[in-house]
C-alpha positions as CSV (number, residue, x, y, z in Angstrom):
1,I,38.3,165.3,108.6
2,A,39.1,168.5,110.3
3,T,41.2,171.2,108.9
4,V,44.0,172.6,111.2
5,V,46.9,175.0,110.6
6,D,50.3,173.6,111.0
7,A,52.4,176.4,112.6
8,S,55.7,174.4,111.9
9,M,54.9,174.4,108.4
10,G,54.8,178.0,108.2
11,G,51.0,178.3,108.2
12,A,50.6,175.4,105.6
13,V,47.1,173.7,105.8
14,A,46.9,170.2,107.2
15,E,44.3,167.8,107.6
16,V,43.6,165.6,110.6
17,Q,42.0,162.2,110.2
18,M,40.3,160.8,113.0
19,S,41.0,156.9,113.5
20,S,38.4,154.3,114.4
21,G,39.8,154.5,118.0
22,G,39.3,158.2,118.2
23,E,43.0,159.3,117.9
24,R,44.1,162.0,115.9
25,R,46.3,161.4,113.0
26,A,47.7,164.5,111.0
27,L,47.6,163.9,107.3
28,P,50.6,165.1,105.4
29,T,50.7,168.6,103.9
30,R,51.3,169.5,100.4
31,S,54.8,170.9,101.4
32,Q,55.7,167.8,103.1
33,L,54.8,165.6,99.9
34,D,56.8,168.2,97.7
35,A,59.7,167.6,99.9
36,S,59.7,163.7,99.1
37,C,58.1,163.3,95.7
38,R,59.6,166.2,93.8
39,P,61.5,164.9,90.8
40,I,65.3,165.1,91.1
41,K,65.3,167.7,88.4
42,A,63.9,170.1,90.8
43,Y,66.5,169.6,93.5
44,S,68.7,172.6,94.7
45,T,72.4,172.0,95.4
46,V,71.8,171.2,98.8
47,E,69.0,168.7,98.2
48,V,71.2,167.0,95.5
49,A,74.1,166.6,98.0
50,A,71.9,165.1,100.6
51,W,70.4,162.8,98.0
52,L,73.8,161.7,96.9
53,A,75.2,161.2,100.5
54,A,72.1,158.9,101.3
55,R,73.4,156.7,98.8
56,G,77.1,156.7,99.8
57,Y,78.5,159.2,97.4
58,N,81.2,161.9,98.3
59,T,79.5,165.1,97.9
60,T,82.4,167.6,98.2
61,A,83.0,168.3,94.3
62,F,79.1,168.4,93.6
63,V,78.7,171.1,96.2
64,A,81.7,172.9,95.1
65,E,80.6,172.8,91.5
66,S,77.0,173.8,92.4
67,I,75.4,170.7,90.9
68,D,71.8,171.0,91.2
69,G,69.1,168.5,90.0
70,E,68.7,170.0,86.6
71,A,72.4,169.7,85.8
72,L,72.5,166.2,87.3
73,T,69.7,165.1,85.2
74,Y,71.2,166.6,82.1
75,Y,74.4,164.9,82.6
76,A,72.7,161.6,83.2
77,Y,70.9,161.8,79.8
78,T,73.5,163.3,77.5
79,D,76.4,161.4,75.7
80,P,77.6,158.5,77.7
81,G,81.1,159.7,77.2
82,V,80.4,163.0,78.5
83,S,78.7,161.7,81.4
84,Q,81.4,159.5,82.3
85,D,83.9,162.4,82.1
86,V,81.8,164.6,84.3
87,L,81.3,162.1,87.0
88,R,85.0,161.1,87.0
89,S,85.8,164.8,87.5
90,L,83.4,164.8,90.3
91,G,85.2,162.1,92.1
92,V,82.6,159.1,91.2
93,P,84.7,155.9,90.7
94,L,84.2,154.0,87.4
95,A,82.6,151.2,89.2
96,K,79.9,153.3,90.4
97,M,79.0,155.5,87.4
98,G,76.7,153.1,85.9
99,K,74.7,152.4,89.1
100,L,74.7,156.3,89.7
101,L,73.3,157.0,86.3
102,D,70.5,154.4,86.8
103,Q,69.5,155.8,90.2
104,I,69.5,159.4,88.5
105,K,67.2,158.3,85.8
106,G,65.1,156.4,88.3
107,A,64.5,159.6,90.5
108,R,63.7,161.7,87.4
109,E,60.0,160.9,88.0
110,P,58.0,159.5,91.0
111,M,58.0,155.5,90.8
112,R,54.3,155.1,91.4
113,M,52.8,157.2,88.8
114,H,51.4,154.3,87.3
115,L,49.2,153.8,90.3
116,P,45.9,155.5,91.0
117,P,46.4,158.6,93.4
118,G,44.7,156.5,96.2
119,A,47.4,154.2,95.9
120,D,50.2,156.6,95.7
121,P,52.0,157.9,98.7
122,C,52.6,161.1,96.8
123,S,49.0,161.9,96.6
124,L,46.9,163.4,99.4
125,T,44.3,161.1,98.6
126,S,46.3,158.0,99.2
127,F,45.1,155.6,101.6
128,Y,48.5,155.3,103.2
129,H,47.9,158.7,104.6
130,G,44.3,157.8,105.6
131,G,42.9,159.5,102.7
132,V,39.5,158.3,101.0
133,G,41.1,157.0,97.8
134,T,40.4,158.2,94.1
135,D,36.9,158.9,93.0
136,V,36.3,158.3,89.3
137,H,33.2,159.6,87.8
138,T,31.9,157.9,84.8
139,T,29.0,158.8,82.2
140,V,28.6,158.1,78.3
141,L,27.1,159.5,75.3
142,V,25.6,157.0,72.9
143,E,25.9,158.0,69.3
144,K,24.5,154.9,67.3
145,V,23.0,151.7,67.9
146,V,24.3,149.8,64.6
147,S,22.4,146.6,65.0
148,L,20.6,144.3,67.3
149,D,20.4,140.6,66.7
150,Q,17.3,139.1,68.3
151,N,18.4,135.4,67.8
152,A,22.0,135.8,68.9
153,N,21.1,138.1,71.8
154,T,23.9,140.6,70.7
155,F,23.8,144.3,69.6
156,E,26.5,146.5,68.1
157,I,27.0,150.0,69.3
158,V,29.0,153.2,69.2
159,F,29.6,155.4,72.3
160,K,31.8,157.8,74.0
161,I,32.7,157.2,77.6
162,I,34.3,159.7,79.8
163,Y,36.2,159.3,83.0
164,I,36.8,162.1,85.3
165,W,38.9,162.1,88.5
166,D,41.2,164.4,90.7
167,E,44.9,164.2,90.0
168,D,47.2,166.0,92.3
169,R,50.6,164.4,91.1
170,I,51.0,166.4,87.6
171,R,53.4,168.7,89.3
172,Y,55.8,165.8,90.0
173,L,56.2,165.0,86.4
174,P,59.5,166.2,84.8
175,D,59.5,168.3,81.5
176,G,60.1,166.3,78.5
177,S,62.8,166.8,76.1
178,Q,61.7,167.6,72.5
179,D,62.2,164.0,71.4
180,E,60.1,162.7,74.4
181,M,57.3,165.2,73.7
182,S,57.3,164.2,70.0
183,A,56.9,160.4,71.0
184,C,54.1,161.3,73.7
185,K,50.9,159.9,72.9
186,H,49.1,161.8,75.8
187,P,50.7,165.2,76.4
188,C,49.5,166.9,79.7
189,V,47.2,169.5,77.7
190,A,45.4,171.9,79.8
191,V,41.8,172.5,78.6
192,G,41.2,175.8,76.6
193,L,45.1,176.7,76.5
194,P,45.2,179.8,74.2
195,N,47.6,179.5,71.3
196,A,48.0,183.2,71.5
197,E,49.9,183.0,74.7
198,C,52.4,180.5,73.8
199,P,55.9,181.9,73.7
200,M,57.6,181.5,70.3
201,D,60.3,179.3,71.6
202,K,57.8,176.6,73.1
203,S,55.5,174.0,72.0
204,C,51.6,175.1,72.4
205,S,50.7,171.3,72.6
206,V,51.8,170.7,76.1
207,G,51.8,172.6,79.3
208,D,53.1,172.6,82.8
209,M,50.0,172.6,85.2
210,D,52.0,174.9,87.6
211,S,53.6,177.4,85.0
212,G,51.5,177.0,82.1
213,P,52.8,176.6,78.7
214,A,56.5,177.3,79.8
215,G,56.9,173.5,80.6
216,S,56.2,170.3,78.6
217,K,55.1,167.3,80.4
218,C,54.0,163.9,79.1
219,C,51.2,162.1,80.9
220,D,51.8,158.6,79.2
221,G,53.2,157.2,82.3
222,I,50.4,158.6,84.5
223,W,47.5,156.3,85.8
224,T,44.3,156.4,83.9
225,P,41.4,153.9,84.1
226,I,42.3,152.5,80.6
227,R,46.1,152.2,81.4
228,Q,46.9,148.5,80.1
229,G,48.2,146.0,82.7
230,G,48.3,146.3,86.4
231,D,45.2,145.8,88.9
232,F,43.3,149.0,88.0
233,Q,42.7,148.7,84.3
234,R,39.0,148.5,83.1
235,F,37.6,146.0,80.9
236,F,34.3,145.4,79.3
237,A,32.8,142.1,80.8
238,N,30.1,141.2,78.1
239,A,32.2,142.5,74.9
240,L,32.4,140.1,72.1
241,E,34.4,142.6,69.8
242,L,35.8,146.0,70.9
243,E,37.4,148.6,69.0
244,V,38.7,151.8,70.6
245,E,38.6,154.3,67.8
246,Y,40.6,157.0,69.8
247,S,41.1,158.2,73.3
248,D,41.7,161.8,74.4
249,L,43.2,162.9,77.8
250,Y,42.5,166.4,78.8
251,M,42.9,168.3,82.1
252,E,41.7,171.4,83.9
253,Q,43.6,173.0,86.9
254,W,41.6,173.7,90.1
255,A,41.8,177.3,90.5
256,E,41.1,177.0,94.1
257,R,43.4,174.1,95.0
258,Q,46.9,174.7,93.7
259,G,48.5,171.7,92.2
260,D,45.2,169.7,91.7
261,T,44.1,168.8,88.3
262,L,40.9,167.6,87.0
263,M,41.6,164.8,84.6
264,M,39.2,164.0,81.7
265,L,39.8,160.9,79.7
266,T,37.3,160.3,76.8
267,E,37.2,157.2,74.6
268,R,35.1,156.5,71.6
269,I,34.4,152.9,71.4
270,K,32.7,150.7,68.8
271,G,31.9,147.2,70.1
272,T,29.7,144.2,69.8
273,F,28.2,143.1,73.3
274,A,26.2,140.0,74.3
275,I,23.2,140.3,76.9
276,P,20.1,138.2,77.5
277,M,17.0,139.3,76.3
278,T,13.4,138.6,76.7
279,Y,10.6,138.7,74.2
280,K,7.7,137.6,76.3
281,M,6.0,141.0,75.2
282,Y,6.8,140.6,71.5
283,P,5.8,142.7,69.4
284,T,5.7,145.5,72.0
285,D,8.9,144.4,73.9
286,R,11.4,146.8,75.4
287,Q,15.2,145.8,75.4
288,E,17.6,146.9,77.9
289,L,21.1,146.8,76.0
290,D,23.6,146.5,79.0
291,I,27.2,147.3,78.7
292,H,29.2,145.9,81.6
293,L,32.0,148.1,82.6
294,A,34.1,146.3,85.2
295,F,37.5,147.1,86.8
296,K,40.2,144.7,88.0
297,G,41.5,144.3,91.6
298,G,42.6,147.0,93.9
299,A,39.0,148.6,94.0
300,S,39.7,149.9,97.7
301,F,41.9,152.5,96.2
302,V,39.5,153.6,93.6
303,R,35.8,154.4,93.9
304,Y,33.7,154.6,90.7
305,Q,30.7,157.0,90.5
306,S,28.2,157.1,87.9
307,A,26.1,159.8,86.2
308,N,23.2,159.0,83.8
309,G,24.2,159.5,79.9
310,I,22.2,160.4,76.8
311,Y,21.7,159.0,73.4
312,L,22.4,161.7,70.9
313,R,21.7,160.7,67.3
314,G,24.8,161.4,65.1
315,G,26.9,162.4,67.9
316,E,27.6,165.5,69.8
317,Q,29.1,167.3,66.7
318,L,26.3,166.9,64.3
319,P,25.0,170.3,62.8
320,G,21.7,171.2,64.3
321,T,19.8,171.3,60.9
322,L,20.9,167.6,60.3
323,R,20.1,166.9,63.8
324,E,16.5,168.1,63.4
325,K,16.2,166.3,60.2
326,F,17.1,163.1,61.4
327,N,15.0,163.5,64.6
328,S,11.8,163.5,62.6
329,S,9.7,160.5,62.3
330,D,10.8,159.9,58.6
331,F,14.4,158.6,59.8
332,E,15.0,155.5,61.7
333,E,18.4,154.8,63.5
334,L,17.7,151.1,64.2
335,S,15.2,149.6,61.8
336,G,12.1,148.5,63.5
337,W,13.1,150.1,66.8
338,W,13.2,153.5,68.5
339,I,16.0,154.3,71.1
340,E,15.2,156.1,74.3
341,E,17.1,159.4,74.9
342,G,18.0,158.5,78.4
343,V,21.0,156.2,79.1
344,K,21.4,154.8,82.6
345,V,24.7,154.6,84.2
346,Q,24.9,152.7,87.6
347,A,27.5,151.8,89.9
348,Y,27.4,148.5,91.8
349,N,29.7,146.6,94.3
350,A,31.4,143.9,92.3
351,S,30.8,140.5,93.5
352,S,33.7,138.3,94.8
353,D,31.5,135.2,95.3
354,Y,32.6,133.3,92.5
355,L,36.1,133.9,91.9
356,L,38.3,131.2,90.2
357,W,39.9,130.4,93.5
358,F,36.8,130.9,95.7
359,H,33.8,128.5,96.2
360,P,30.3,130.4,96.8
361,G,30.4,131.2,100.3
362,Y,34.1,132.0,100.7
363,V,35.1,128.4,101.0
364,L,38.8,128.1,100.0
365,K,39.5,125.8,96.9
366,F,43.3,125.4,97.5
367,D,45.3,124.8,100.7
368,I,47.9,127.2,99.5
369,M,45.6,130.0,99.7
370,G,44.7,129.2,103.4
371,K,48.5,129.5,104.0
372,I,48.8,132.8,102.3
373,F,45.9,134.1,104.4
374,S,47.4,132.6,107.5
375,Q,50.7,134.2,107.0
376,N,49.0,137.5,106.6
377,G,47.2,137.0,109.8
378,I,43.8,136.3,108.4
379,D,42.0,133.4,109.6
380,P,41.0,131.2,106.5
381,K,37.3,130.5,107.8
382,P,34.5,131.1,105.5
383,E,32.9,133.7,107.9
384,I,36.1,135.5,108.5
385,L,37.0,135.7,104.8
386,Q,33.5,136.9,104.1
387,S,33.8,139.7,106.4
388,V,37.2,140.7,105.0
389,F,36.2,140.8,101.4
390,E,32.9,142.4,101.9
391,S,34.1,145.1,104.3
392,G,34.3,148.6,102.8
393,R,34.2,147.4,99.3
394,P,33.5,150.5,97.0
395,P,31.7,150.4,93.6
396,S,33.7,148.9,90.8
397,F,31.1,147.5,88.4
398,I,29.3,149.9,86.2
399,I,26.4,149.0,84.0
400,I,25.7,151.4,81.0
401,Q,22.2,150.7,80.0
402,A,20.6,152.1,76.5
403,A,17.1,151.1,76.1
404,V,15.2,150.5,72.7
405,N,11.6,149.8,72.1
406,R,10.2,147.7,69.3
407,I,7.9,149.4,66.8
408,P,5.1,147.1,66.4
409,N,3.4,148.6,63.1
410,S,5.3,146.2,60.9
411,F,4.0,143.1,62.8
412,Y,0.6,144.5,63.0
413,L,0.4,145.5,59.2
414,N,2.5,142.6,57.6
415,I,1.7,139.6,59.9
416,M,-1.3,140.2,62.1
417,A,-3.5,141.9,59.7
418,S,-3.0,139.0,57.1
419,V,-4.0,136.5,59.8
420,V,-7.1,138.5,60.8
421,F,-8.1,138.5,57.1
422,L,-7.7,134.9,56.7
423,N,-9.9,134.2,59.9
424,L,-12.6,136.6,58.5
425,M,-12.8,135.1,55.1
426,N,-13.2,131.8,57.1
427,I,-16.6,133.0,58.4
428,F,-18.1,133.2,54.7
429,A,-18.3,129.4,54.8
430,F,-21.2,129.6,57.6
431,L,-23.3,131.3,54.9
432,L,-23.5,128.1,53.1
433,S,-26.4,125.6,53.7
434,P,-25.8,123.2,56.5
435,E,-25.8,120.3,54.2
436,A,-22.9,121.7,52.0
437,I,-20.3,120.1,54.2
438,E,-17.7,119.6,51.1
439,A,-17.9,123.4,50.4
440,R,-17.6,124.4,54.0
441,L,-14.9,122.0,55.0
442,A,-13.0,122.9,51.7
443,S,-13.0,126.4,52.7
444,C,-11.9,125.9,56.1
445,G,-9.1,123.6,55.2
446,T,-7.8,126.1,52.6
447,M,-7.7,128.9,55.1
448,I,-5.7,126.7,57.5
449,L,-3.1,125.7,54.8
450,A,-2.9,129.4,53.9
451,L,-2.2,130.3,57.5
452,M,0.4,127.6,57.9
453,A,2.3,128.6,54.7
454,F,2.1,132.3,55.7
455,Q,3.6,131.5,59.2
456,I,6.5,129.6,57.4
457,V,7.2,132.7,55.4
458,V,7.4,135.1,58.4
459,S,8.9,132.8,60.8
460,D,12.5,134.4,60.0
461,N,11.2,137.9,61.3
462,I,10.0,136.5,64.7
463,P,12.3,135.9,67.6
464,K,13.1,132.3,68.2
465,T,12.5,131.4,71.7
466,G,12.0,128.6,74.2
467,Y,9.0,130.0,75.7
468,S,5.5,131.5,74.2
469,M,5.2,135.0,73.3
470,G,2.1,137.1,73.0
471,A,2.3,137.4,69.4
472,L,2.9,133.7,68.9
473,D,0.0,133.0,71.2
474,F,-2.3,135.1,68.9
475,L,-1.0,133.2,65.8
476,L,-1.5,129.8,67.8
477,V,-5.2,130.8,68.8
478,S,-6.0,131.9,65.1
479,N,-5.2,128.2,63.9
480,V,-7.3,126.8,66.8
481,Y,-10.2,129.0,65.7
482,M,-9.9,127.8,62.1
483,V,-10.1,124.1,63.4
484,V,-13.0,125.0,65.6
485,A,-14.9,126.5,62.8
486,A,-14.4,123.3,60.6
487,M,-15.7,121.3,63.7
488,E,-18.7,123.2,63.9
489,S,-19.6,122.9,60.4
490,V,-19.2,119.0,60.7
491,L,-21.4,119.1,63.7
492,V,-24.2,121.0,62.0
493,F,-24.1,118.7,59.0
494,W,-24.3,115.6,61.4
495,L,-27.4,117.2,63.2
496,H,-28.9,117.9,59.6
497,T,-28.4,114.4,58.5
498,H,-29.7,112.8,61.6
499,G,-32.8,115.3,61.7
500,I,-31.8,116.7,65.3
501,T,-32.5,120.4,66.4
502,P,-30.6,121.6,69.2
503,F,-33.3,123.8,70.5
504,G,-36.0,121.0,71.0
505,F,-36.1,121.9,74.6
506,M,-37.7,125.1,73.9
507,G,-40.7,124.1,72.1
508,S,-43.2,121.2,72.7
509,T,-42.6,117.6,71.7
510,E,-45.0,117.9,68.8
511,E,-43.4,121.2,67.5
512,A,-39.9,119.8,67.9
513,G,-41.1,116.7,65.9
514,R,-42.7,118.7,63.4
515,V,-39.2,120.7,62.8
516,R,-37.4,117.4,62.5
517,E,-40.0,116.2,60.0
518,V,-40.0,119.5,57.7
519,P,-36.4,119.8,56.2
520,E,-36.7,123.6,55.7
521,L,-37.8,124.3,59.2
522,L,-34.7,122.2,60.4
523,G,-32.4,124.0,58.2
524,R,-33.5,127.4,59.7
525,H,-32.8,125.9,63.1
526,L,-29.3,125.0,61.9
527,Q,-28.7,128.3,60.3
528,I,-29.4,130.1,63.7
529,V,-26.7,127.7,65.3
530,D,-24.3,129.0,62.6
531,R,-25.2,132.6,63.4
532,I,-24.9,132.1,67.1
533,F,-21.3,130.4,66.5
534,I,-20.3,133.4,64.3
535,A,-21.2,135.9,67.3
536,F,-19.2,134.1,69.7
537,Y,-16.3,133.7,67.1
538,L,-16.2,137.3,66.4
539,Y,-16.6,138.4,70.2
540,T,-13.8,136.0,71.3
541,Y,-11.5,136.8,68.5
542,G,-12.1,140.4,69.1
543,V,-11.0,140.1,72.8
544,L,-7.9,138.3,71.7
545,L,-7.1,141.0,69.3
546,C,-7.7,143.7,72.1
547,V,-5.6,141.7,74.5
548,T,-2.8,141.8,71.8
549,L,-3.2,145.4,70.6
550,F,-5.1,147.4,73.0
551,S,-4.8,145.8,76.5
552,G,-5.7,149.1,78.2
553,F,-9.3,148.9,76.6
554,I,-9.9,145.2,77.4
555,L,-12.6,145.7,80.1
556,V,-14.6,148.1,77.9
557,F,-14.4,146.0,74.9
558,V,-15.4,142.9,77.1
559,L,-18.3,144.4,78.5
560,V,-19.7,146.1,75.4
561,G,-18.8,143.1,73.2
562,A,-20.6,140.9,75.8
563,G,-23.9,143.1,75.5
564,I,-23.8,142.9,71.8
565,V,-23.4,139.1,72.0
566,A,-26.3,138.7,74.4
567,L,-28.4,141.0,72.4
568,H,-27.6,138.9,69.2
569,V,-28.4,135.7,71.1
570,G,-31.7,137.0,72.3
571,V,-32.7,138.0,68.7
572,E,-31.8,134.4,67.5
573,M,-33.8,133.0,70.2
574,F,-36.9,134.8,69.2
575,R,-36.3,133.4,65.7
576,V,-36.1,129.8,67.2
577,M,-39.4,130.6,68.7
578,Q,-40.8,131.9,65.4
579,V,-39.9,128.7,64.0
580,F,-41.8,126.7,66.6
581,K,-44.6,128.8,66.0
582,E,-44.6,128.1,62.5
583,A,-44.2,124.5,63.3
584,G,-47.5,124.6,65.4
585,A,-49.3,126.2,62.7
586,S,-48.1,123.9,60.3
587,L,-49.3,121.1,62.6
588,K,-52.8,122.6,62.7
589,E,-53.2,123.0,58.9
590,A,-51.8,119.4,58.5
591,S,-54.8,118.3,61.1
592,K,-57.5,120.2,58.9
593,D,-56.1,118.7,55.9
594,K,-56.2,115.3,57.4
595,L,-59.8,115.7,58.6
596,Y,-60.8,117.0,55.4
597,D,-59.3,114.0,53.5
598,S,-61.2,111.7,56.0
599,F,-64.6,113.4,55.3
600,A,-63.6,113.2,51.5
601,S,-63.1,109.5,51.8
602,I,-66.2,108.8,53.8
603,S,-68.3,110.9,51.2
604,Q,-66.8,108.9,48.3
605,G,-67.7,105.7,50.0
606,M,-71.1,106.6,50.8
607,S,-71.8,108.0,47.2
608,K,-70.7,104.7,45.8
609,A,-73.0,102.9,48.2
610,A,-75.8,105.0,47.2
611,S,-75.2,104.5,43.6
612,S,-75.2,100.9,44.1
613,D,-78.6,100.8,45.8
614,A,-80.2,103.1,43.0
615,S,-79.2,100.6,40.4
616,L,-80.8,97.5,42.2
617,Q,-84.0,99.1,43.2
618,P,-85.1,101.8,40.7
619,S,-89.0,101.3,41.0
620,K,-89.2,101.5,44.7
621,K,-87.0,104.4,44.8
622,K,-89.0,106.3,42.1
623,K,-92.3,105.5,44.1
624,K,-91.0,106.7,47.3
625,T,-89.9,109.8,45.6
626,E,-93.0,110.6,44.0
627,E,-95.5,109.7,47.2
628,R,-93.6,111.8,49.7
629,P,-96.1,114.4,50.9
630,S,-94.9,118.1,51.3
631,A,-94.2,119.3,54.5
632,E,-96.4,122.6,54.1
633,G,-99.3,121.5,52.2
634,G,-99.4,117.8,52.9
635,A,-99.3,117.5,48.9
636,A,-96.9,115.1,47.4
637,G,-93.7,116.6,46.3
638,V,-90.3,115.4,44.5
639,V,-87.2,115.1,47.1
640,Q,-83.7,114.8,45.8
641,A,-81.5,112.5,48.2
642,S,-78.3,113.9,49.4
643,P,-74.8,111.8,48.8
644,Y,-74.6,111.5,52.7
645,G,-78.3,109.9,52.8
């Protein structure tokens, strides 16, 4: 768009729009629009005469009486009897009086004020003049997240939303009467209008954008994004309940652009919205609370822009001392959650793939739609329709996204800690003797039942989903650990009952056999099995806890824990070898005892035999004893026979 000076308009500024074909097309100037869009109340006597002549009325009397637009409007809205008398005196036939009065009232203000500026020929932004349409800028301020239902996937929220756009048609609105302004919901109020400058005979609640407080205009009839009805109304696509507590319309006149006004519309809304949520990362999940702000058809005339908003606890008017107090860690806005300060506001192109009268892929559902398109010169083929509906589509779908993060402390302290304590208590069963199977199974069974009862109690505080969550996986594995502990007790009891050592491959056949024969040695081997199981139990359970709580330190924990477990297993293997050494020593002692027992039995047998011979031959034995010569002197000596002969 280039700016040129239109000399024919006395130096007025005009804009030139370059068309797609390269031709220069001059946009209308403000003076040209004023000539055709001003309300009839602002017409001069000559303009009133021209207006009446264009509608087939005799204007001689009107000109002679100097009837201008203000007088004509006054007579149209005064007492009907007075109106008829005046019009009769001005030469208007009785048959045409009613029609003329309706035409005057209809010309009191522009007919298209209910449309956005981009769709009104009386606006410089109108598409009819080659303009770019109306840009509406949107942002939000979230005051409070009231509640979040994690089973229904809904949330209740209080927020303010502001729409800002450029409006250049306020100048064409007529001044309202006192009764009209009393009934007006949205007076055209300028921001910062000082009451001290308000004349005594004028209302300070309204103002004319051109002349200040000297005039009174009502903006109820002008277009806003929340105007009910029509194709340009906003609606919240995912709202279940919606309550607009109030809406305020303010405006500020552009200092550098005479006649242009910055419109600011603020709504305070309390609503319940539905949005799909995921709990895969429970209890450290983060939920994005999306509010879908959509706009009905006619998006080509309105382009919605977005700016990120903010979460401000207590709203923008909360005193600073209270805000500082509520922002401390002792206060929670949403129980169990903390709310992020930043609020994303993003504009998207609304999809037209799934309209009620469209199939995906732009295939027409109804023949009548094809006839309508054909009558308007549009080929109703899918590829043609796709290009028509997707060409130049501006953003008309806004997502307001507030984010909340779950505070996991409650889950860790009230649920996870209790489950961990139950599993740790289950370990004490391994301190019992391997043959105490009744006591060990009773301990494991009691812990399993306690854990199941605990999970039933806390189930209402856990989201109900159709998929597994990190926290529920932890609870499930905790149950499995208790069952595995009971199975280990049964296995150790079975090994003890059948006299089997699981470390038989580490010693000789004789030593392994000796361990199986001696209950004390076998019990020590099975206790080593319990201690190794405890080490792996604690290590793997600790890895699970680390994954659930401190995922950033998982590698360090795995490496350090693996080293500790390896050292513990090495120590236990050393103890296993000590048991085998004791078994070997026991075998040697047993061999000596057996040899001694053999010698003792032989000695006893020979002693009995010697005693028997002595009783049968006493004289001969005595003789031999007496006659045996001495080894040294050859003299006879006495020799005592030993028991072994």
